[in-house]
C-alpha positions as CSV (number, residue, x, y, z in Angstrom):
1,M,106.9,76.6,125.5
2,D,103.6,74.8,126.4
3,V,101.6,73.5,123.5
4,S,97.9,73.1,123.9
5,D,96.3,69.7,123.5
6,S,94.3,71.0,120.5
7,A,97.4,72.2,118.8
8,L,99.1,68.8,119.4
9,L,96.1,67.0,118.0
10,A,96.0,69.3,115.0
11,T,99.7,68.7,114.3
12,L,99.3,65.0,114.7
13,L,96.3,64.9,112.3
14,R,98.1,67.2,109.8
15,E,101.5,65.5,109.8
16,A,100.7,61.9,110.6
17,P,101.5,59.3,107.9
18,I,98.0,57.9,108.1
19,G,95.0,59.4,106.4
20,F,92.3,61.1,108.4
21,A,88.9,62.5,107.4
22,F,85.6,63.5,108.9
23,F,82.3,63.3,107.1
24,D,79.0,64.9,108.2
25,T,75.7,63.2,108.0
26,D,75.3,64.5,104.4
27,L,78.3,62.4,103.4
28,C,80.4,65.5,102.8
29,F,84.0,66.1,103.9
30,R,84.3,68.3,106.9
31,R,88.0,67.6,107.8
32,V,90.8,65.9,105.9
33,N,94.5,65.8,106.8
34,R,97.4,66.4,104.5
35,S,98.3,62.7,104.1
36,L,94.9,61.7,102.7
37,A,94.5,64.8,100.6
38,R,98.0,64.5,99.1
39,L,97.2,60.9,98.1
40,Y,95.0,62.2,95.3
41,G,97.1,65.2,94.3
42,R,94.7,67.7,95.8
43,N,94.7,70.2,98.6
44,G,92.7,69.6,101.7
45,A,90.5,72.7,101.0
46,D,89.3,71.1,97.8
47,H,87.6,68.4,99.7
48,I,85.6,70.4,102.2
49,G,81.9,70.4,101.6
50,H,82.0,67.8,98.9
51,P,81.0,64.2,98.9
52,P,83.5,61.5,97.9
53,A,81.8,61.3,94.5
54,H,83.1,64.8,93.7
55,I,86.6,64.0,94.8
56,W,87.3,60.4,94.3
57,P,86.7,58.3,91.2
58,E,84.5,55.2,91.0
59,P,84.4,52.7,92.5
60,L,86.3,54.1,95.5
61,A,83.7,56.9,95.9
62,A,80.8,54.5,95.8
63,S,82.4,52.2,98.3
64,A,83.2,55.1,100.7
65,E,79.7,56.6,100.5
66,S,78.2,53.1,101.1
67,A,80.4,52.7,104.2
68,I,79.4,56.1,105.6
69,R,75.7,55.3,105.2
70,R,76.2,51.9,106.8
71,V,78.0,53.4,109.9
72,L,75.3,56.2,110.2
73,A,72.5,53.6,110.0
74,D,74.0,51.0,112.3
75,D,76.0,53.3,114.7
76,Q,78.8,50.7,114.6
77,P,82.4,50.9,113.4
78,L,83.2,49.4,110.0
79,F,86.6,48.0,109.1
80,E,87.7,47.5,105.4
81,P,91.0,45.7,105.7
82,D,91.9,45.8,102.0
83,Q,90.9,48.7,99.8
84,P,92.9,48.4,96.5
85,I,93.7,51.8,94.9
86,S,95.4,52.2,91.5
87,M,97.9,55.0,91.7
88,L,100.0,56.8,89.2
89,K,103.6,57.8,90.0
90,G,103.8,60.9,92.1
91,G,100.7,59.9,94.1
92,Q,98.0,60.9,91.5
93,E,95.0,58.7,91.6
94,N,94.5,56.8,88.3
95,G,91.1,58.0,87.3
96,G,91.3,61.5,85.8
97,G,93.1,60.8,82.5
98,E,96.3,62.7,83.5
99,H,99.8,61.5,82.6
100,P,98.9,59.6,79.4
101,G,100.8,56.4,79.1
102,A,101.9,56.4,82.7
103,R,101.9,53.0,84.2
104,P,99.5,52.6,87.2
105,Q,100.9,51.3,90.5
106,A,98.6,49.2,92.7
107,R,98.5,50.2,96.4
108,H,96.5,48.6,99.2
109,W,94.9,50.6,102.0
110,S,92.9,49.7,105.1
111,F,89.9,52.0,105.8
112,S,88.4,52.2,109.4
113,W,85.1,54.0,109.8
114,F,83.9,55.1,113.2
115,P,80.7,56.9,114.2
116,S,81.1,60.3,115.9
117,H,78.6,61.5,118.5
118,D,77.7,64.9,119.9
119,P,77.5,65.5,123.7
120,E,73.9,64.3,123.7
121,G,74.9,61.0,122.1
122,A,73.4,61.6,118.7
123,I,75.5,60.7,115.6
124,S,77.2,63.8,114.3
125,G,79.2,62.2,111.5
126,V,81.7,59.5,110.6
127,A,85.5,59.5,111.0
128,L,87.8,57.8,108.6
129,I,91.3,56.5,109.4
130,A,93.1,55.2,106.3
131,V,96.4,53.3,106.5
132,D,98.6,52.3,103.6
133,V,99.2,48.6,104.2
134,T,101.0,48.0,100.8
135,E,104.4,47.5,102.4
136,R,103.0,45.2,105.0
137,R,101.3,43.1,102.4
138,N,104.6,43.1,100.3
139,S,106.5,42.1,103.4
140,E,104.1,39.2,104.1
141,E,104.4,38.1,100.6
142,A,108.2,38.3,100.8
143,V,108.2,36.3,104.0
144,R,106.1,33.7,102.4
145,R,108.3,33.4,99.4
146,S,111.4,33.2,101.6
147,E,109.8,30.4,103.6
148,E,109.1,28.5,100.4
149,R,112.7,28.9,99.2
150,Y,114.0,28.0,102.7
151,R,111.9,24.8,102.7
152,S,113.0,23.9,99.3
153,L,116.7,24.3,100.2
154,V,116.2,22.2,103.4
155,Q,114.5,19.5,101.4
156,A,117.2,19.5,98.7
157,G,120.1,19.9,101.1
158,A,123.1,17.6,101.4
159,Q,122.4,14.1,102.7
160,V,124.4,11.7,104.7
161,V,124.6,8.5,102.6
162,W,125.6,5.2,104.3
163,V,125.8,1.5,103.4
164,T,125.3,-1.7,105.5
165,T,125.7,-5.4,105.1
166,P,122.6,-7.6,104.3
167,T,122.3,-8.1,108.1
168,G,122.2,-4.4,108.8
169,E,125.7,-3.7,110.2
170,I,127.8,-0.7,109.0
171,A,130.6,-2.1,106.8
172,E,131.8,1.1,105.0
173,D,133.0,4.4,106.1
174,S,130.7,7.5,106.0
175,P,132.9,10.6,106.4
176,E,129.9,12.9,106.5
177,W,128.4,10.9,109.4
178,R,131.6,10.8,111.4
179,W,132.2,14.6,110.7
180,I,128.7,15.3,112.2
181,T,128.8,12.9,115.2
182,G,132.6,13.0,115.9
183,Q,132.7,9.2,116.0
184,S,135.9,7.4,115.0
185,L,135.7,4.8,112.3
186,E,135.9,2.0,114.8
187,E,133.1,3.6,116.9
188,Y,131.0,3.9,113.8
189,L,131.3,0.5,112.2
190,G,129.0,-2.4,113.0
191,N,126.2,-1.2,115.2
192,G,128.2,1.6,116.7
193,W,126.1,4.2,114.9
194,L,123.3,3.5,117.4
195,D,125.4,5.1,120.1
196,A,124.9,8.5,118.5
197,V,121.1,8.1,118.5
198,H,119.3,10.0,121.3
199,P,118.6,7.6,124.2
200,E,114.9,8.3,124.1
201,D,114.8,7.2,120.4
202,R,117.4,4.4,120.4
203,E,115.2,1.5,121.5
204,R,112.5,2.4,118.9
205,V,115.0,2.9,116.1
206,E,116.9,-0.3,116.8
207,R,113.7,-2.3,116.9
208,D,112.3,-0.8,113.7
209,W,115.6,-1.2,111.9
210,R,115.9,-4.9,112.9
211,E,112.3,-5.6,111.8
212,C,112.9,-4.0,108.3
213,V,116.2,-5.8,107.8
214,G,114.6,-9.1,108.8
215,G,111.6,-8.6,106.6
216,G,113.3,-6.9,103.7
217,K,111.0,-3.8,104.0
218,I,112.0,-0.1,103.4
219,F,113.2,1.6,106.5
220,D,111.6,5.1,107.0
221,S,112.1,6.9,110.3
222,R,112.9,10.1,112.1
223,Y,115.2,10.4,115.1
224,R,117.6,12.6,116.9
225,V,121.4,12.3,116.4
226,R,124.0,13.6,118.8
227,T,126.6,15.9,117.2
228,K,130.2,16.3,118.1
229,T,129.3,19.4,120.1
230,G,126.9,17.4,122.3
231,S,123.7,18.9,120.9
232,Y,121.1,16.9,119.0
233,R,119.7,17.4,115.5
234,H,116.7,15.9,113.8
235,Y,117.1,13.6,110.8
236,D,114.8,12.0,108.4
237,V,116.2,8.6,107.5
238,R,115.3,6.3,104.7
239,A,117.0,3.0,103.7
240,V,116.2,0.6,100.9
241,P,117.5,-3.0,100.3
242,I,119.6,-3.6,97.2
243,E,118.8,-7.0,95.7
244,R,120.6,-9.2,93.2
245,D,119.3,-12.5,91.9
246,G,116.5,-12.2,94.5
247,K,118.8,-11.8,97.4
248,I,119.6,-8.7,99.5
249,I,123.3,-7.9,99.0
250,E,123.3,-4.6,101.0
251,W,121.3,-1.7,102.3
252,V,121.7,1.9,101.2
253,G,120.4,4.7,103.3
254,A,120.3,8.5,103.4
255,S,119.9,10.7,106.4
256,T,118.6,14.2,105.8
257,D,119.1,16.9,108.5
258,V,115.6,18.4,109.0
259,T,116.4,20.2,112.3
260,A,115.7,23.6,110.8
261,Q,112.5,22.5,109.2
262,R,111.4,20.8,112.5
263,E,112.3,23.9,114.5
264,A,110.4,26.1,112.0
265,E,107.4,23.9,112.2
266,E,107.5,23.9,116.0
267,M,107.9,27.7,116.1
268,R,105.1,28.1,113.6
269,G,103.0,25.8,115.7
270,R,103.8,27.8,118.9
271,L,103.1,31.1,117.1
272,T,99.9,29.8,115.7
273,E,98.8,28.6,119.2
274,Q,99.7,32.0,120.7
275,L,98.0,34.0,117.9
276,S,95.0,31.7,118.1
277,A,94.8,32.1,121.8
278,A,95.2,35.9,121.5
279,A,92.5,36.1,118.8
280,L,90.2,33.9,120.9
281,R,90.7,36.1,124.0
282,T,90.1,39.2,121.9
283,A,86.9,37.7,120.5
284,R,85.8,36.6,123.9
285,L,86.5,40.1,125.3
286,Q,84.5,41.7,122.4
287,Q,81.7,39.2,123.1
288,A,81.8,39.9,126.8
289,T,81.8,43.7,126.1
290,S,78.7,43.3,123.9
291,M,76.9,41.1,126.4
292,L,77.8,43.4,129.3
293,A,76.4,46.4,127.3
294,E,73.1,44.6,127.1
295,A,73.1,43.6,130.8
296,L,70.5,45.7,132.7
297,T,70.9,44.2,136.1
298,V,73.8,43.2,138.3
299,E,72.6,39.6,138.2
300,Q,72.9,39.7,134.4
301,V,76.4,41.1,134.7
302,V,77.3,38.2,137.0
303,E,76.0,35.7,134.5
304,V,78.2,37.2,131.8
305,I,81.3,37.3,134.0
306,T,80.8,33.7,135.2
307,E,80.5,32.4,131.6
308,V,83.5,34.4,130.4
309,G,85.6,33.3,133.3
310,R,84.9,29.6,132.6
311,S,85.3,29.8,128.8
312,A,88.2,32.3,128.5
313,I,90.6,31.2,131.3
314,G,89.1,27.9,132.4
315,A,88.0,29.1,135.9
316,D,86.2,26.5,137.9
317,R,84.5,29.1,140.1
318,S,83.7,32.7,139.3
319,A,82.2,35.3,141.6
320,V,81.4,39.0,141.6
321,A,81.4,41.0,144.9
322,L,80.3,44.6,145.4
323,L,81.5,47.0,148.0
324,D,79.1,48.9,150.3
325,P,81.3,51.9,151.2
326,E,79.0,53.1,154.0
327,R,79.0,49.7,155.8
328,L,82.5,48.9,154.8
329,R,81.3,45.4,153.8
330,V,81.6,43.3,150.7
331,T,78.6,41.4,149.4
332,T,79.0,38.5,146.9
333,I,76.3,38.6,144.3
334,N,76.5,34.9,143.6
335,P,77.6,33.4,146.9
336,A,76.8,29.9,145.6
337,D,80.1,30.1,143.6
338,L,82.1,30.6,146.8
339,P,83.7,27.6,148.5
340,E,82.3,26.2,151.7
341,G,84.0,25.3,154.9
342,P,86.0,26.9,157.7
343,G,88.1,29.8,156.7
344,A,86.2,30.2,153.4
345,P,85.0,33.7,152.4
346,A,81.3,34.3,153.2
347,G,78.8,36.0,151.0
348,D,78.8,39.2,153.1
349,I,81.9,40.0,155.0
350,P,83.6,43.2,156.5
351,L,86.2,44.8,154.3
352,D,88.9,44.1,156.9
353,V,88.4,40.3,156.9
354,P,91.3,38.9,154.8
355,S,90.3,37.2,151.5
356,V,91.1,37.3,147.9
357,I,88.2,39.7,147.3
358,T,88.9,42.1,150.1
359,M,92.6,42.3,149.3
360,A,91.9,43.0,145.6
361,I,89.6,45.8,146.7
362,S,91.9,47.2,149.4
363,T,95.0,47.3,147.2
364,R,93.2,48.1,144.0
365,R,95.6,45.8,142.2
366,P,95.2,42.4,140.6
367,L,95.9,39.5,142.9
368,L,97.3,36.5,141.1
369,L,97.9,33.4,143.3
370,E,99.0,30.5,141.2
371,S,99.3,27.9,144.0
372,P,98.7,27.2,147.7
373,D,102.2,28.4,148.4
374,A,101.4,31.7,146.8
375,I,98.3,32.3,148.9
376,R,100.3,31.4,152.0
377,R,102.8,34.1,151.2
378,A,100.1,36.6,150.4
379,F,98.2,36.1,153.7
380,E,101.1,35.2,155.9
381,G,100.4,36.4,159.4
382,V,97.0,37.9,158.6
383,A,94.7,34.9,158.0
384,N,94.4,31.2,158.9
385,V,95.3,30.0,155.4
386,E,95.9,26.4,156.5
387,L,92.4,26.1,157.8
388,F,91.0,27.4,154.5
389,L,93.3,25.1,152.4
390,A,92.4,22.1,154.4
391,H,88.7,22.5,153.6
392,T,88.7,23.7,150.0
393,D,89.3,22.1,146.6
394,E,90.7,25.3,145.2
395,R,94.4,25.5,144.3
396,A,94.8,28.8,142.5
397,W,93.0,32.2,142.7
398,V,92.6,35.5,140.9
399,G,91.2,38.7,142.3
400,M,90.6,41.6,140.0
401,P,89.4,45.0,141.5
402,L,86.4,46.7,139.9
403,L,87.4,50.4,139.6
404,A,85.3,53.2,138.2
405,A,86.6,56.8,138.2
406,G,89.3,55.6,140.6
407,A,86.8,54.4,143.1
408,A,86.5,50.7,144.0
409,L,83.1,49.2,143.3
410,G,84.0,45.6,144.2
411,A,86.1,42.7,142.8
412,L,86.0,39.7,140.5
413,R,87.1,36.3,142.0
414,F,88.2,33.4,139.9
415,S,89.5,30.1,141.3
416,F,90.9,26.8,139.9
417,F,90.9,23.3,141.2
418,R,94.6,22.9,140.3
419,P,97.6,25.2,140.4
420,R,97.3,27.7,137.5
421,K,99.8,30.4,136.4
422,I,98.2,33.4,134.7
423,T,100.2,34.5,131.7
424,D,100.9,38.2,130.8
425,E,98.4,38.0,128.0
426,E,95.7,36.6,130.3
427,R,96.4,39.3,132.8
428,V,95.9,42.0,130.2
429,F,92.6,40.2,129.2
430,L,91.4,40.0,132.8
431,E,92.2,43.7,133.5
432,A,90.2,44.7,130.4
433,L,87.4,42.4,131.5
434,A,87.4,43.9,135.0
435,G,87.2,47.4,133.4
436,Q,84.2,46.4,131.3
437,C,82.6,44.7,134.3
438,A,83.0,47.8,136.4
439,L,81.3,49.9,133.9
440,A,78.5,47.4,133.5
441,V,78.0,47.1,137.2
442,E,77.9,50.9,137.7
443,R,75.4,51.2,134.8
444,A,73.3,48.3,136.0
445,S,73.2,49.6,139.6
446,M,72.1,53.0,138.4
447,F,69.5,51.4,136.1
448,E,68.1,49.2,138.9
449,R,67.8,52.2,141.2
450,E,66.0,54.3,138.6
451,H,63.8,51.3,137.5
452,T,62.8,50.7,141.1
453,T,62.0,54.3,141.7
454,A,60.1,54.7,138.4
455,E,58.1,51.5,139.0
456,T,57.2,52.5,142.5
457,L,56.2,55.9,141.3
458,Q,54.1,54.6,138.4
459,R,52.3,52.0,140.5
460,S,51.6,54.6,143.2
461,L,49.9,56.8,140.6
462,L,47.6,54.1,139.3
463,P,44.3,53.8,141.2
464,D,44.3,51.2,144.0
465,R,40.9,50.0,142.8
466,L,38.3,51.0,140.3
467,P,35.1,52.7,141.5
468,S,32.0,50.7,142.1
469,V,29.2,52.2,139.9
470,P,25.7,50.6,139.7
471,G,25.0,49.4,136.2
472,I,28.6,49.3,135.1
473,I,31.4,46.7,135.3
474,L,35.0,48.0,135.1
475,T,38.2,46.0,135.0
476,A,41.7,47.1,134.0
477,R,45.2,45.7,133.6
478,Y,48.7,47.1,133.3
479,L,51.5,45.0,132.0
480,P,54.9,46.6,132.1
481,V,57.4,45.5,129.6
482,T,59.9,42.9,131.0
483,R,62.3,42.5,128.2
484,N,64.4,45.6,129.1
485,M,62.9,46.3,132.5
486,E,62.2,49.9,131.4
487,I,59.2,51.6,133.0
488,G,57.0,53.6,130.6
489,G,54.3,56.2,131.0
490,D,51.1,54.2,130.4
491,W,48.3,54.9,132.8
492,Y,44.5,54.6,133.3
493,D,42.0,56.2,135.7
494,A,38.3,56.0,136.5
495,F,36.4,58.1,139.1
496,R,32.9,59.3,139.9
497,L,31.9,62.9,139.2
498,P,29.8,64.9,141.7
499,D,26.8,64.5,139.4
500,G,27.0,60.7,139.5
501,R,28.6,60.2,136.1
502,L,31.7,58.2,135.5
503,A,34.9,59.6,134.1
504,V,37.3,57.2,132.4
505,A,40.7,57.8,130.9
506,V,43.6,55.9,129.4
507,G,46.8,57.7,128.4
508,D,50.4,57.2,127.3
509,V,53.3,59.5,128.0
510,M,56.0,58.5,125.4
511,G,59.4,57.6,126.8
512,K,60.8,55.4,129.5
513,G,62.1,55.7,133.0
514,L,61.5,58.3,135.7
515,S,60.7,61.2,133.3
516,A,57.9,59.2,131.7
517,A,56.5,58.0,135.1
518,A,56.6,61.6,136.5
519,G,55.0,63.0,133.3
520,M,52.2,60.4,133.7
521,G,51.6,61.5,137.2
522,R,51.3,65.2,136.3
523,V,48.8,64.4,133.4
524,R,46.7,62.1,135.5
525,N,46.4,64.5,138.5
526,A,45.7,67.5,136.2
527,L,43.0,65.5,134.4
528,R,41.3,64.8,137.6
529,A,41.4,68.4,138.7
530,L,40.1,69.7,135.4
531,A,37.3,67.0,135.3
532,L,36.0,68.0,138.7
533,T,35.8,71.6,137.5
534,D,34.4,71.1,134.0
535,P,34.1,67.4,133.0
536,R,33.4,68.0,129.3
537,P,36.1,66.2,127.2
538,A,36.7,69.3,125.1
539,A,37.3,71.4,128.2
540,V,39.5,68.8,129.9
541,L,41.7,68.3,126.9
542,A,42.0,72.0,126.3
543,G,43.1,72.4,129.9
544,L,45.7,69.7,129.5
545,D,47.0,71.5,126.4
546,R,47.5,74.6,128.5
547,L,49.3,72.6,131.1
548,F,51.6,71.1,128.5
549,T,52.4,74.4,127.0
550,A,53.4,75.8,130.4
551,T,55.2,72.8,132.0
552,E,56.3,70.1,129.5
553,L,59.1,69.9,126.9
554,D,58.2,70.5,123.3
555,E,59.4,67.0,122.3
556,Q,57.3,65.3,124.9
557,V,54.5,63.4,123.2
558,T,51.5,62.4,125.3
559,T,48.2,60.9,124.2
560,V,44.9,60.4,126.1
561,A,41.4,59.0,125.5
562,Y,38.9,60.4,127.9
563,L,35.1,60.0,128.2
564,V,32.3,60.9,130.6
565,F,29.5,58.3,130.8
566,D,26.1,58.3,132.5
567,P,25.3,54.8,133.6
568,V,21.6,55.6,133.9
569,S,21.0,56.8,130.3
570,G,23.9,54.9,128.7
571,E,25.1,58.1,127.0
572,G,28.0,60.4,127.5
573,L,30.7,62.5,125.8
574,A,34.2,61.4,124.6
575,G,37.3,63.1,123.4
576,N,40.6,61.9,122.0
577,A,44.0,63.5,121.9
578,G,46.0,61.4,119.5
579,H,45.3,58.1,121.3
580,P,44.2,54.8,119.6
581,P,40.4,54.7,119.2
582,P,38.4,52.7,121.7
583,L,37.1,49.2,120.7
584,L,33.3,48.9,120.8
585,M,31.6,45.5,121.1
586,S,27.9,44.7,120.9
587,R,25.8,41.6,120.8
588,D,24.0,42.8,117.7
589,A,26.9,44.0,115.5
590,P,30.5,43.0,114.8
591,P,33.2,44.7,116.8
592,R,34.4,48.1,115.5
593,L,36.6,51.0,116.4
594,D,35.1,54.2,117.6
595,V,34.9,56.6,114.7
596,G,35.4,59.7,116.8
597,E,38.1,62.1,115.6
598,A,41.4,61.3,117.3
599,G,42.8,64.8,117.3
600,T,46.4,65.7,118.0
601,P,48.5,64.7,121.1
602,L,48.5,67.0,124.1
603,G,50.3,70.3,123.7
604,W,49.8,70.5,119.9
605,A,47.8,73.6,119.1
606,S,44.4,72.4,117.7
607,P,40.7,73.1,118.7
608,R,39.6,70.3,121.0
609,Q,36.5,68.4,119.9
610,Q,34.1,66.1,121.7
611,Y,31.4,63.8,120.4
612,V,28.5,61.8,121.7
613,F,29.4,58.4,123.2
614,R,26.7,55.8,123.6
615,L,27.0,52.4,125.3
616,P,23.6,50.6,125.5
617,P,23.1,47.7,127.9
618,G,25.0,44.6,126.7
619,N,27.7,46.7,125.0
620,T,31.3,47.0,125.9
621,A,34.0,49.6,125.3
622,V,37.7,48.7,125.5
623,L,40.3,51.5,126.0
624,Y,44.0,50.5,125.6
625,S,47.5,51.8,125.0
626,D,49.4,51.4,121.7
627,G,51.5,48.6,123.3
628,L,48.6,46.3,122.8
629,V,48.4,46.7,119.0
630,E,51.8,48.0,117.9
631,N,55.3,46.5,118.1
632,R,58.5,46.2,116.0
633,R,56.9,43.6,113.7
634,R,53.4,45.0,113.5
635,G,52.5,48.5,112.5
636,L,49.7,50.5,114.2
637,D,47.2,50.1,111.3
638,A,47.7,46.4,111.0
639,G,47.5,46.1,114.8
640,L,44.1,47.9,114.9
641,D,42.8,45.6,112.2
642,E,44.0,42.6,114.1
643,L,42.4,43.8,117.3
644,V,39.0,44.0,115.6
645,A,39.5,40.6,114.1
646,V,40.5,39.1,117.4
647,A,37.5,40.6,119.2
648,A,35.2,39.1,116.7
649,Q,36.5,35.7,117.7
650,A,35.4,36.1,121.3
651,S,32.5,33.9,122.3
652,P,29.4,35.6,123.8
653,G,30.3,34.3,127.2
654,V,33.8,35.9,126.9
655,A,32.5,39.1,125.2
656,E,30.1,39.9,128.1
657,D,32.6,39.0,130.9
658,P,35.0,42.0,131.1
659,A,37.7,40.1,133.0
660,R,37.7,37.2,130.6
661,L,37.5,39.5,127.6
662,L,40.5,41.5,128.9
663,E,42.6,38.3,129.3
664,F,41.4,37.1,125.9
665,L,42.4,40.2,124.0
666,V,45.8,40.6,125.8
667,D,46.6,36.9,125.2
668,R,45.7,36.8,121.6
669,M,47.3,40.2,120.7
670,L,50.6,39.5,122.4
671,T,51.0,35.8,121.4
672,G,53.7,35.4,118.8
673,Y,55.2,38.9,119.4
674,E,57.9,40.1,121.8
675,Q,56.4,42.7,124.1
676,D,58.5,45.8,123.6
677,D,56.2,48.4,125.2
678,D,53.9,48.7,128.2
679,V,50.3,47.5,127.7
680,T,47.3,49.1,129.5
681,V,43.8,47.9,128.9
682,L,40.6,49.1,130.6
683,V,37.2,47.4,129.9
684,L,33.9,49.3,130.5
685,H,30.8,47.0,130.2
686,V,27.1,47.8,130.6
687,P,25.3,44.6,131.6
688,R,22.0,43.6,129.9
689,R,18.9,44.6,131.8
690,D,17.8,40.9,132.0
691,G,20.4,40.3,134.7
692,R,22.5,37.9,132.6
693,A,25.7,39.9,132.8
694,G,28.9,38.1,132.6
695,S,30.1,39.5,135.9
696,G,28.4,41.3,138.7
697,A,25.1,39.6,139.6
698,G,22.0,41.7,138.8
699,G,24.1,44.0,136.7
700,Q,25.9,45.6,139.7
701,A,29.3,46.9,139.1
702,A,32.4,45.0,140.1
703,G,35.6,47.1,139.9
704,R,38.8,45.2,139.2
705,R,42.4,46.2,138.9
706,G,45.0,43.9,137.5
707,N,48.6,45.1,137.6
708,K,51.4,42.7,136.9
């Protein structure tokens, strides 16, 4: 009978010897299996809907709730390798006062906490996997005690005692020695014992022994002795001179078999090396996974892979190649890391040209070539391997296919300057690395396509140049964020109205990527259309509210500052939909923020207001997006205060030159902070009537656009 996957999973969770529980974002149990519930003498139903504090005693409950909060906050797994729990016989947790006089039993558990996400990627809760590791800890302790006893027995074991003459020759029988070595008495006496010493050790041992005998010093050495079966065992040997009346009358020595101890030490050393190497590879894979998760471009992926290849497996060259399935060609992203010379792979080659990269892609299997002979066998009859080998310094190669959803994306290529055999552990590591690399390449390629499209769309929607208006100087600048290459929804616009007035707007569509850029285009175009019909700010903002209600998502947040200005009278009207207030600068007063009411973002139901906006000759208005004043380290209010303070530091020459003022404000406001949002600044300046304007001779307008 077929059993559904869900039924199998339910049975596994119910009957598994490990504990399992799921907590919601309110820290309450939503699921608990029998093993975990039985641990505390309760039914699973008793847990549902309750936090650990209602089920588990302190301090276990406090520790669990703290772990859940940490996982919810960091969105990262948390591992608690040793959670001591005091148990009463029968599995009852020692915390409720039951079973008076019962002796508690200490148990050790490991708790693993993992964030759980809904289909949209939001955290929906925390999963707990609890494993009783008491037996493992007891076993480790037992092994440790056994090793200590074993070491003591070896050190205190039977010794082979022997005696020599004052000149160092064996003069008395040692049955133990002859039983071990199989030598006869005649073979053993004199210097015959040296015949049983390993040939590689004999010269050293004989030299050291003669030096000690000649100088009367204690002999302390270790060497291998051949047994009667032909094998060799390790011995620690110590001999001391016996003196009488100031003269050495004999030497007494003891040889202790330390073979078991030596082998144990060597085995422990090998295991330690293997475990250390495995732990190092795991750490490097985790590090590579983390670095690849942050890589936003294919070039950044290549940088990570190159570094991991060199540090983890000692590769002398590392390359990443991507497949163009339409052209059936393979392009190496970092061709500088490919060898040069006849027969060497090129940076862009057809898929049917034999190479380590193309074979890994075609077969979709790892290609491990540990020596020149191995590459000869792999490409026998299909490639001029000898020509390649004659002109390359490489002597071992690894090709790992990059696969995503069963499709080949490309391949990794590692090479070495000497023959190199890849171990099974290294192969597993490389396969895992290739899997992570494939995901990163796919993600980076998608991001680059979206980023390019969004950036092209956004720049196409910004004005090519600002209008030239007599009596006004305009300049603007847009700085996209470069840290994560995400394109936002910042925008600005300035255009002449039919009656000669100037309309100016700066807005911000919250979010990143194509959706933000497209939203920015809709708002900008709608604002222009509404302004040409009824340019009053209240009417334009109300029209944009209706547009948002009809076309935009409820969660979309968009702000805009909009004003209509008459360059002849110096007066106009302004309105603000949740945008940072304009900065106003005058020769006769300190800089200040416009006091007009900000209002709510577009689409939020509220009566739209407008207010009188005046900009006399010699005055300047600066419109900007929140990226200029707000970041992760500086709040909006603090940023606005800092903007006013920075503007006050501008010299008269800078304050009356819009281009210099813009650069001054951007430089001062961003220095010392990591730019984490787009920055848009538009400066509107009315020159003084005496003709001493900072830019634009005679007070004539000079429109500038600065997009970087």
